[in-house]
C-alpha positions as CSV (number, residue, x, y, z in Angstrom):
1,M,0.0,0.0,0.0
2,T,1.3,3.4,-0.9
3,T,2.3,5.6,2.1
4,V,3.0,9.3,2.4
5,R,5.2,10.4,5.3
6,G,4.3,7.3,7.2
7,Y,0.6,7.5,6.8
8,L,-1.7,5.4,4.6
9,Q,-3.5,7.3,1.9
10,T,-7.2,7.5,1.4
11,I,-8.1,6.2,-2.1
12,R,-10.9,8.1,-3.9
13,F,-13.0,6.9,-6.8
14,G,-16.2,8.5,-7.9
15,A,-18.2,9.6,-4.8
16,F,-16.4,6.9,-2.7
17,E,-13.3,6.9,-0.5
18,L,-11.6,3.9,1.0
19,D,-9.6,4.5,4.2
20,P,-7.1,1.7,4.6
21,S,-6.1,2.7,8.2
22,S,-9.6,2.7,9.7
23,G,-11.0,-0.1,7.4
24,E,-13.9,2.1,6.2
25,L,-15.6,2.8,2.9
26,R,-17.3,6.1,2.7
27,K,-19.6,7.8,0.3
28,Q,-19.4,11.6,0.4
29,G,-18.0,11.3,3.9
30,V,-20.8,9.0,5.2
31,K,-19.7,5.5,6.2
32,V,-21.0,2.7,3.9
33,R,-21.7,-0.6,5.7
34,L,-19.5,-3.4,4.1
35,Q,-18.7,-6.8,5.5
36,E,-15.1,-7.9,5.9
37,Q,-14.8,-10.2,2.8
38,P,-16.2,-7.6,0.3
39,F,-14.0,-4.9,1.8
40,R,-10.9,-7.0,1.5
41,I,-11.7,-7.8,-2.2
42,L,-12.2,-4.1,-2.8
43,Q,-8.8,-3.4,-1.2
44,M,-7.1,-6.0,-3.5
45,L,-8.7,-4.5,-6.6
46,L,-7.8,-1.0,-5.6
47,E,-4.2,-2.0,-5.0
48,N,-4.1,-3.3,-8.6
49,P,-6.1,-0.8,-10.6
50,G,-6.5,-1.8,-14.3
51,R,-5.0,-5.3,-13.8
52,L,-7.1,-8.5,-13.8
53,V,-7.0,-9.9,-10.3
54,S,-7.6,-13.6,-10.8
55,R,-10.0,-15.8,-8.8
56,E,-7.1,-17.9,-7.8
57,E,-5.3,-14.8,-6.2
58,L,-8.5,-14.0,-4.4
59,R,-8.9,-17.6,-3.2
60,K,-5.3,-17.8,-1.8
61,A,-5.6,-14.4,-0.1
62,L,-9.0,-14.7,1.4
63,W,-10.3,-18.3,1.3
64,S,-7.2,-20.3,2.1
65,G,-8.1,-23.9,3.3
66,N,-11.8,-23.7,2.1
67,S,-13.2,-26.0,-0.6
68,Y,-13.7,-24.7,-4.1
69,V,-17.4,-25.0,-3.7
70,D,-17.4,-22.8,-0.6
71,F,-15.0,-20.4,-2.3
72,D,-17.2,-20.1,-5.5
73,Q,-20.3,-19.4,-3.5
74,G,-18.5,-17.1,-1.1
75,L,-16.8,-15.1,-3.8
76,N,-20.0,-14.6,-5.8
77,R,-21.9,-13.4,-2.7
78,A,-19.0,-11.1,-1.7
79,I,-18.9,-9.5,-5.2
80,N,-22.6,-9.0,-5.2
81,K,-22.5,-7.3,-1.8
82,L,-19.6,-5.1,-3.0
83,R,-21.5,-4.1,-6.2
84,E,-24.6,-3.4,-4.1
85,A,-22.5,-1.1,-1.8
86,L,-21.0,0.7,-4.8
87,D,-24.2,1.0,-6.8
88,D,-22.5,-0.9,-9.5
89,S,-23.7,-3.6,-11.9
90,A,-22.1,-6.5,-13.8
91,E,-23.8,-5.6,-17.0
92,N,-22.8,-1.9,-17.1
93,P,-19.9,-1.7,-14.6
94,R,-18.5,1.7,-13.5
95,F,-16.0,0.3,-11.1
96,I,-15.7,-3.6,-11.2
97,E,-15.5,-5.4,-14.5
98,T,-15.9,-9.2,-14.6
99,T,-13.9,-11.5,-16.9
100,A,-15.9,-14.7,-16.9
101,K,-14.3,-17.6,-15.0
102,R,-11.0,-15.6,-14.7
103,G,-11.4,-12.8,-12.3
104,Y,-12.1,-9.1,-11.8
105,R,-10.6,-5.7,-12.8
106,F,-11.0,-2.3,-11.2
107,I,-11.7,0.1,-14.2
108,S,-12.4,3.5,-12.6
109,N,-9.9,6.3,-12.2
110,L,-8.3,6.5,-8.7
111,S,-6.9,9.4,-6.8
112,R,-4.9,9.1,-3.6
113,L,-5.5,11.7,-0.9
114,S,-2.9,12.2,1.8
115,R,-4.9,12.3,5.0
116,E,-2.3,13.9,7.0
117,I,-3.9,16.9,8.7
118,R,-1.9,18.9,11.2
119,S,-3.9,22.1,11.2
120,L,-7.6,22.4,12.0
121,L,-10.5,24.9,12.1
122,V,-13.6,24.1,14.0
123,L,-16.4,26.2,12.5
124,P,-19.1,27.4,14.9
125,L,-21.7,24.7,15.3
126,E,-25.0,25.8,13.8
127,N,-27.9,26.1,16.3
128,L,-30.7,24.3,14.5
129,S,-33.3,25.1,17.2
130,R,-33.4,28.7,15.8
131,D,-34.0,29.8,19.4
132,P,-31.7,32.7,20.2
133,E,-31.9,31.6,23.9
134,Q,-30.1,28.3,22.9
135,E,-27.2,30.1,21.1
136,Y,-25.1,29.7,24.2
137,F,-25.4,25.9,23.9
138,A,-24.1,25.7,20.3
139,D,-21.3,28.3,21.0
140,G,-20.4,26.5,24.2
141,L,-20.1,23.1,22.6
142,T,-18.0,24.7,19.8
143,E,-15.6,26.3,22.3
144,A,-15.4,23.0,24.3
145,L,-14.5,21.1,21.1
146,I,-11.9,23.6,20.1
147,T,-10.4,23.6,23.7
148,C,-10.3,19.8,23.7
149,L,-8.6,19.5,20.3
150,A,-6.2,22.4,21.0
151,K,-4.7,20.3,23.8
152,I,-3.4,17.8,21.2
153,S,0.2,18.8,20.8
154,A,0.5,17.4,17.3
155,L,-2.4,19.6,16.0
156,R,-2.6,23.3,15.4
157,V,-6.1,24.4,16.1
158,V,-7.5,27.8,15.1
159,S,-8.5,29.7,18.2
160,R,-12.1,30.3,19.2
161,T,-11.8,34.0,18.7
162,T,-10.8,33.5,15.1
163,A,-13.3,30.7,14.5
164,M,-16.3,32.7,15.7
165,V,-15.6,35.3,13.0
166,Y,-16.9,32.7,10.5
167,K,-20.2,32.2,12.4
168,G,-23.0,32.1,9.9
169,V,-20.6,32.8,7.0
170,R,-21.5,30.8,3.9
171,R,-18.2,30.6,1.9
172,P,-16.4,27.8,0.2
173,L,-14.4,25.8,2.6
174,P,-11.2,25.8,0.5
175,E,-11.3,29.6,0.5
176,I,-11.6,29.7,4.3
177,A,-8.8,27.1,4.6
178,R,-6.5,29.2,2.5
179,E,-7.2,32.3,4.6
180,L,-6.3,30.5,7.8
181,N,-3.7,28.2,6.4
182,V,-5.4,25.0,7.6
183,E,-5.7,21.5,6.1
184,G,-8.8,20.3,7.9
185,I,-12.2,21.8,8.8
186,V,-14.8,20.5,11.2
187,E,-18.3,21.7,10.7
188,G,-21.7,20.6,12.0
189,T,-25.0,21.4,13.7
190,V,-26.4,21.0,17.2
191,M,-30.0,20.6,18.4
192,R,-31.0,20.6,22.1
193,A,-34.5,19.6,23.0
194,E,-36.4,17.7,25.7
195,G,-33.3,16.7,27.6
196,R,-31.3,15.4,24.6
197,A,-28.6,16.8,22.4
198,R,-28.2,15.9,18.7
199,I,-24.9,16.8,17.1
200,S,-24.0,16.2,13.5
201,A,-20.3,16.7,12.6
202,Q,-18.1,16.2,9.6
203,L,-14.5,16.5,8.8
204,V,-13.4,18.0,5.5
205,H,-10.0,17.8,3.9
206,A,-10.2,21.5,3.0
207,P,-7.7,21.9,0.1
208,S,-9.5,19.3,-1.9
209,D,-13.0,20.0,-0.4
210,T,-13.2,16.2,0.3
211,H,-15.3,14.8,3.1
212,L,-13.3,12.4,5.2
213,W,-15.8,11.6,7.9
214,A,-19.3,12.3,9.0
215,E,-21.3,11.2,12.0
216,I,-24.6,12.0,13.9
217,Y,-24.7,11.7,17.6
218,D,-27.9,11.6,19.6
219,R,-27.4,11.6,23.4
220,D,-29.0,12.3,26.7
221,L,-27.9,15.7,28.0
222,R,-26.3,13.9,30.9
223,D,-23.8,12.4,28.5
224,V,-22.9,15.7,26.8
225,M,-19.4,15.8,28.2
226,A,-18.7,12.3,27.0
227,L,-20.2,13.3,23.7
228,Q,-17.8,16.1,23.2
229,M,-14.9,13.8,23.9
230,E,-16.4,11.2,21.5
231,V,-16.5,13.8,18.7
232,A,-12.9,15.0,19.5
233,T,-11.6,11.4,19.5
234,A,-13.2,10.7,16.2
235,V,-11.6,13.7,14.7
236,V,-8.2,12.8,16.1
237,R,-8.6,9.3,14.8
238,E,-9.4,10.6,11.3
239,V,-6.5,13.0,11.1
240,Q,-4.2,10.3,12.4
241,V,-2.1,12.3,14.9
242,K,-0.1,10.6,17.6
243,L,-1.4,11.2,21.1
244,T,0.8,11.4,24.2
245,P,-0.3,9.2,27.2
246,H,-1.6,12.2,29.0
247,E,-3.7,13.3,25.9
248,Q,-5.1,9.8,25.6
249,L,-6.1,9.9,29.2
250,Q,-7.8,13.3,28.8
251,L,-9.9,12.0,25.9
252,A,-10.8,8.7,27.5
253,N,-11.9,10.0,30.9
254,P,-14.0,13.1,30.8
255,R,-15.3,14.2,34.2
256,P,-19.0,13.5,34.6
257,V,-21.1,16.6,35.3
258,E,-24.8,17.1,35.7
259,P,-26.5,18.6,32.7
260,E,-27.8,21.6,34.7
261,V,-24.3,22.4,36.0
262,Y,-22.8,22.1,32.6
263,E,-25.4,24.3,30.9
264,T,-24.8,26.9,33.6
265,Y,-21.1,26.8,32.9
266,L,-21.7,27.1,29.1
267,K,-23.8,30.2,29.8
268,G,-20.9,31.6,31.7
269,R,-18.5,31.0,28.9
270,Y,-21.0,32.5,26.4
271,H,-21.2,35.8,28.3
272,W,-17.6,35.9,29.2
273,N,-16.6,35.6,25.6
274,K,-18.3,38.9,24.8
275,R,-15.3,40.5,26.7
276,T,-17.4,43.4,27.9
277,L,-18.1,44.6,31.4
278,A,-21.6,43.3,31.2
279,G,-20.5,40.1,29.7
280,M,-17.7,39.3,32.1
281,S,-20.0,40.3,35.1
282,K,-22.7,38.0,33.8
283,G,-20.2,35.2,33.1
284,A,-18.9,35.5,36.7
285,E,-22.5,35.1,38.0
286,Y,-23.1,31.9,36.0
287,F,-19.7,30.4,37.0
288,Q,-20.6,31.1,40.6
289,Q,-24.0,29.4,40.1
290,A,-22.2,26.3,38.6
291,I,-19.9,26.1,41.6
292,D,-22.9,26.4,44.0
293,K,-24.5,23.5,42.2
294,D,-21.3,21.4,42.0
295,S,-18.5,22.4,44.4
296,L,-16.1,20.0,42.7
297,Y,-16.4,21.4,39.2
298,A,-12.9,22.7,38.6
299,A,-13.6,24.3,35.2
300,A,-16.2,26.7,36.8
301,Y,-13.6,27.8,39.4
302,A,-11.1,28.6,36.6
303,G,-13.8,30.6,34.7
304,L,-14.7,32.5,37.8
305,A,-11.1,33.2,38.7
306,D,-10.4,34.5,35.2
307,S,-13.5,36.7,35.2
308,A,-12.6,38.2,38.6
309,A,-9.0,38.9,37.6
310,R,-10.0,40.7,34.5
311,L,-12.8,42.7,36.1
312,G,-10.3,43.7,38.9
313,W,-7.5,44.6,36.5
314,W,-9.7,47.0,34.5
315,G,-11.0,48.6,37.7
316,Y,-14.6,47.6,37.3
317,V,-14.5,46.1,40.8
318,S,-12.4,46.6,43.9
319,P,-9.1,44.7,44.3
320,Q,-10.7,42.5,46.9
321,E,-13.6,41.6,44.6
322,G,-11.2,41.3,41.6
323,C,-7.7,40.0,41.8
324,A,-7.9,38.9,45.5
325,R,-11.0,36.9,44.7
326,A,-9.2,35.4,41.6
327,I,-6.4,34.1,43.9
328,A,-8.8,32.4,46.3
329,V,-11.0,30.9,43.6
330,A,-8.1,29.7,41.4
331,R,-6.5,28.0,44.4
332,K,-9.8,26.2,45.2
333,G,-10.0,25.0,41.6
334,L,-6.4,23.8,41.6
335,V,-7.0,21.7,44.7
336,I,-9.6,19.8,42.6
337,D,-7.5,19.7,39.4
338,D,-3.9,20.9,39.4
339,T,-3.7,20.5,35.6
340,L,-6.0,23.4,34.7
341,A,-3.8,25.8,32.8
342,E,-6.6,28.5,32.9
343,A,-6.6,28.4,36.7
344,H,-2.8,28.6,37.0
345,A,-2.9,31.6,34.6
346,A,-5.6,33.3,36.7
347,L,-3.6,32.7,39.8
348,C,-0.6,34.2,38.2
349,F,-2.6,37.3,37.2
350,G,-4.0,37.6,40.7
351,L,-0.7,37.2,42.5
352,L,1.0,39.7,40.3
353,H,-1.7,42.4,40.4
354,H,-2.9,42.1,44.0
355,D,-0.1,40.6,46.1
356,Y,2.8,42.0,43.9
357,A,4.3,38.5,44.4
358,F,6.4,38.7,41.4
359,R,8.3,35.4,41.7
360,S,5.3,33.3,42.7
361,A,3.2,34.8,39.9
362,E,5.9,34.0,37.4
363,E,6.1,30.4,38.6
364,E,2.3,30.1,38.1
365,G,2.5,31.7,34.7
366,R,5.2,29.3,33.5
367,R,3.2,26.4,34.9
368,A,0.2,27.5,32.9
369,V,2.2,27.8,29.7
370,A,3.8,24.4,30.2
371,L,0.4,22.8,30.7
372,D,-1.2,24.5,27.7
373,P,1.4,26.1,25.3
374,K,-1.6,27.1,23.1
375,S,-3.3,29.2,25.7
376,A,-3.2,32.8,24.8
377,F,-4.3,33.9,28.3
378,A,-1.4,31.9,29.8
379,A,1.1,33.5,27.5
380,Q,-0.4,36.9,28.2
381,A,-0.3,36.4,32.0
382,L,3.4,35.3,31.9
383,G,4.2,38.2,29.7
384,C,2.8,40.6,32.3
385,C,5.1,39.1,34.9
386,L,8.1,39.6,32.6
387,I,7.2,43.2,31.7
388,T,6.7,44.4,35.3
389,T,10.2,43.2,36.1
390,A,11.7,45.0,33.1
391,R,12.4,41.8,31.0
392,F,11.0,43.5,28.0
393,E,12.2,41.2,25.2
394,E,10.9,38.1,26.9
395,G,7.6,39.7,27.8
396,I,7.0,41.1,24.3
397,N,7.8,37.7,22.8
398,E,5.1,36.1,25.0
399,A,2.6,38.8,24.1
400,I,3.4,38.3,20.4
401,R,3.0,34.6,20.8
402,A,-0.4,35.1,22.4
403,A,-1.5,37.4,19.6
404,Q,-0.4,34.8,17.0
405,L,-2.5,32.2,18.8
406,E,-5.5,34.5,18.5
407,P,-4.8,36.9,15.7
408,L,-8.3,38.4,15.6
409,S,-8.4,39.2,19.3
410,P,-8.2,43.0,19.7
411,I,-7.2,42.8,23.4
412,L,-4.1,40.7,22.5
413,Q,-3.0,43.1,19.8
414,W,-3.5,45.8,22.5
415,T,-1.4,43.8,24.9
416,V,1.6,43.7,22.5
417,G,1.2,47.5,21.9
418,S,1.1,48.2,25.6
419,F,4.1,46.1,26.3
420,Y,6.1,48.0,23.6
421,Y,4.9,51.2,25.4
422,H,6.3,50.0,28.7
423,A,9.6,49.1,26.9
424,R,9.5,52.7,25.4
425,Q,9.5,51.4,21.9
426,Y,6.8,53.9,20.9
427,D,6.7,53.4,17.1
428,R,6.1,49.7,17.5
429,A,3.6,50.3,20.2
430,L,1.6,52.6,17.9
431,T,1.7,50.0,15.1
432,Y,0.0,47.3,17.3
433,C,-2.5,49.7,18.7
434,R,-3.5,50.6,15.2
435,K,-3.8,46.9,14.3
436,C,-6.2,46.6,17.3
437,L,-8.3,49.5,15.9
438,E,-8.4,47.9,12.5
439,L,-10.0,44.9,14.1
440,V,-12.4,46.9,16.3
441,P,-12.5,50.6,15.3
442,D,-14.1,51.7,18.6
443,F,-12.0,49.5,20.9
444,P,-11.6,51.7,24.1
445,A,-8.5,50.1,25.4
446,A,-6.6,50.9,22.2
447,R,-7.5,54.5,22.6
448,I,-6.1,54.7,26.1
449,A,-2.8,53.1,24.9
450,M,-2.7,55.4,21.9
451,A,-3.0,58.4,24.3
452,W,-0.1,57.1,26.5
453,I,2.0,56.7,23.4
454,L,1.1,60.0,21.7
455,M,1.9,61.9,24.9
456,K,5.5,60.5,24.5
457,T,5.8,61.2,20.8
458,G,4.8,64.8,20.6
459,S,1.3,64.3,19.4
460,A,-0.5,65.0,22.7
461,D,-3.5,66.8,21.3
462,E,-4.4,63.8,19.1
463,G,-4.1,61.5,22.2
464,I,-6.4,63.8,24.2
465,T,-9.1,63.6,21.4
466,E,-8.9,59.8,21.5
467,L,-9.3,59.8,25.3
468,E,-12.2,62.1,25.4
469,A,-14.1,59.7,23.1
470,A,-13.0,56.7,25.2
471,V,-14.2,58.4,28.4
472,R,-17.7,59.0,26.9
473,E,-17.9,55.4,25.6
474,T,-16.8,53.7,28.8
475,G,-19.1,55.5,31.3
476,D,-16.2,57.4,33.0
477,N,-14.1,54.3,33.7
478,Y,-11.5,55.6,36.1
479,N,-8.5,54.3,34.0
480,F,-9.7,56.3,31.0
481,L,-10.8,59.3,33.0
482,G,-7.5,59.3,35.0
483,T,-5.4,59.0,31.8
484,L,-7.3,62.1,30.4
485,G,-6.4,64.1,33.6
486,Y,-2.8,63.0,33.2
487,C,-2.7,64.2,29.6
488,Y,-4.3,67.5,30.5
489,A,-1.6,68.0,33.2
490,L,1.2,67.3,30.8
491,R,-0.3,69.6,28.2
492,R,-0.2,72.4,30.8
493,R,-4.0,72.5,31.1
494,P,-4.1,72.5,35.0
495,E,-7.7,73.6,35.3
496,D,-8.9,70.8,33.1
497,A,-6.7,68.3,35.0
498,R,-8.2,69.5,38.3
499,K,-11.7,69.1,36.9
500,I,-10.8,65.5,36.3
501,L,-9.6,65.1,39.9
502,S,-13.0,66.5,41.0
503,R,-14.9,64.0,38.8
504,L,-12.8,61.2,40.2
505,E,-13.5,62.4,43.7
506,E,-17.2,62.6,43.1
507,A,-17.3,59.1,41.4
508,A,-15.5,57.7,44.5
509,K,-18.6,58.5,46.5
510,Q,-20.7,56.2,44.4
511,R,-18.3,53.3,43.5
512,Y,-14.8,52.1,44.1
513,I,-12.2,54.4,42.6
514,P,-8.5,53.6,43.3
515,T,-6.1,56.4,44.0
516,L,-3.5,55.6,41.4
517,W,-4.6,58.0,38.7
518,P,-5.2,60.9,41.2
519,A,-1.6,60.3,42.3
520,V,-0.3,60.3,38.7
521,I,-2.3,63.5,37.9
522,H,-1.0,65.3,41.0
523,G,2.6,64.2,40.2
524,S,2.2,65.5,36.7
525,L,0.9,68.9,38.1
526,G,4.0,69.0,40.5
527,D,2.0,68.4,43.7
528,M,4.5,65.7,44.9
529,D,3.4,65.5,48.5
530,E,-0.2,64.8,47.6
531,A,1.0,62.5,44.8
532,F,3.0,60.3,47.1
533,R,0.3,60.3,49.8
534,L,-2.1,58.9,47.2
535,L,0.5,56.5,45.8
536,E,1.0,55.0,49.2
537,T,-2.8,54.6,49.6
538,A,-2.9,52.9,46.2
539,H,-0.2,50.5,47.3
540,G,-2.1,49.8,50.5
541,E,-5.3,49.2,48.5
542,H,-3.5,46.7,46.2
543,V,-4.4,48.6,43.1
544,P,-3.5,46.2,40.2
545,W,-1.7,48.7,38.0
546,I,0.8,49.5,40.8
547,A,2.5,46.3,39.7
548,Y,3.9,48.2,36.7
549,L,5.3,51.1,38.7
550,K,8.9,50.2,38.0
551,V,8.6,50.5,34.3
552,V,5.4,52.4,33.3
553,P,6.2,55.7,31.5
554,F,3.1,57.6,32.8
555,C,4.8,57.6,36.2
556,D,8.0,59.3,34.9
557,A,7.2,62.6,36.7
558,L,7.4,60.8,40.1
559,R,10.7,59.0,39.5
560,T,13.1,61.8,40.5
561,D,11.6,61.8,44.1
562,P,13.5,59.6,46.6
563,R,10.1,58.3,47.9
564,F,9.6,56.5,44.5
565,D,12.6,54.2,44.9
566,A,11.7,53.6,48.5
567,L,8.2,52.4,47.5
568,L,9.7,50.1,44.9
569,Q,12.0,48.6,47.5
570,R,9.0,47.9,49.8
571,M,7.2,46.2,47.0
572,N,10.2,43.7,46.7
573,F,10.7,44.0,42.9
574,P,13.2,41.3,41.9
575,A,16.6,42.7,41.0
C-alpha cells in the first residue's frame, strides 16, 4: 500500500473513498456498511487498478483452506455485496469489471489523498433550534470542542476568537482554509430539545474539499461531556495524529457533570466571551452558580477566577472583589484539578496584580504555559510578569505569541502594543494599537494606549481627542478618566486636570475608585506630597496597575523623588 510520510493514503474513486487505516468505505463522507470479505476484495482490486485480479489470487488471499465449492459461492456473494454497496452492476460496470471464470478488474480512475492533517479549524456549530436563547449551547459546545482539540500537541487548532468570525458565514471551505492556512475543517450542527442533544459533525480535507468523515450523535444531555470527547476522539482518529499518554487519558476520561451544571457553565462562557463589562460580570455570575450546584467542578472555578481577575485589573470592581478573589477561587480550583492551565494563569494574574508576588506569579505563569502552550491567556499572564520586572524582550515575545495564537483578538493586539509602550518602543507600540483598531475601530483600550504613546511622541492633542471619546464610551471608567487628567496635566492644562480630579473624587462617593490615577495627575501637576500620599494609599489598596510602577512611562514625573525608589524597595521587585 502506498504511504506518504508514514501515513496510509485514502483512495478516492467517484463519490467513494476507502480508508485503509480505519478499514472504512465512505460515500461523500458517510460510512458505507460493508462486510469484511467484500471490503478486502475491494482493497485488493484498488491495490491493482486496471489489472485483472484472478479468482485464484483472491482464493489464496481470502479463502485459504476452504473447498472450491465454498469459495465459489462465497466469492459470488461477496462480489454481489460489493457491487450493491458501490451502486455498480455486472452488465454496465462503472467500477468492477468481470472477466468470466478468470477474475475481476477495477476500471475506474483513482486518486490518492494524503490524509495527514496537522492544522484544523472548528467552524461554529449551527444552532438548529433557531431559538436565540439556545445560542449559548451551540457556541459553548463549539468552544469546548476547540479547547479539547487544541490540547493535542500534534495539532494546530485555530482559536475560538478567530473561528467565531466565521459564524453564519457561507463561503467555500477551500477559500476559508487558504485564509487561515489550515488543512482540515470540522463543521456541524447542534439541536437541544427535551433533555437530549443531537450533534452532526463532519471533517473535510479543506484543500480538496473532500469529506473524510461524518457522524450523527444523539445523546441524553447527561452524556454531553462524553459526547464532546467522542467527537474529538473521532476527529483525532481521522486526522491520524499521535497522542501522548496524557492526551489519551484526557480524551478517554471526561469528568462526569450534571446537565444543569454544565449548561450553567456554558452560559458563563457564552457571556464571558463577549469581553465586555456586562459580559464578564454576567459570566462570573453563571460560573458562581455552577460552583454552587457542584462544588467540585474545577472548570467553573477557573472561569470565575479568570473573570474576577480581568474585572479587577480593569478597575470595574475593587481589588478584593477582583484579583484577590481570583487568587482564592483559582486555588480552590487547583486543589480539585492541578492540571488546569486556565486556573494557573488566573492565579498568576491575581498574585501579580494584588499581592505583587512577582516570583510566585511568574512560577504560576510558567506552569500555565507548560500545561497549555496554546493558551493565549497563559502567554499573556506570563508576559505581564516579565514586563513588570523589566524583562522587555521576553515579555514582548510572550505577548506576540499570544496574539499569534488568537490573531483576531483586539485585546491581545493591544497587549503587544502596551508592552512595547512599557519598553519605550513607541513606534512599534503605535503599530500594534492601530492593528487593534483595524479589528475593532471603537475599541476603548486601544484609545487609552494610543493616548499614552502619543503623549510621549509629541502628538499629545491627538491623544487627548482619542481619550475624550473613550471616556464618553466607557461610562467614565477611572482608567480612561485618569489618563485624560494625566494628559491635561502634561499639556499644561491644569484647570482641566483638576476638573478630572474633582470628577474622580465625586465618582468615588458612588463606587470604588482607586487612588493611582489621582496620584499620577498630582505628580504631573507638580503636587509631589499629595501624589505620594495617594500613591502610598494605592499601594495599600492593592491597586492592580501598581505592579507596573517600576517601568510604566506615565509615572515618569514621580521617578526623581526619593520616595519613589523607597516604595519600589518595599514592593520587593526582583533585581
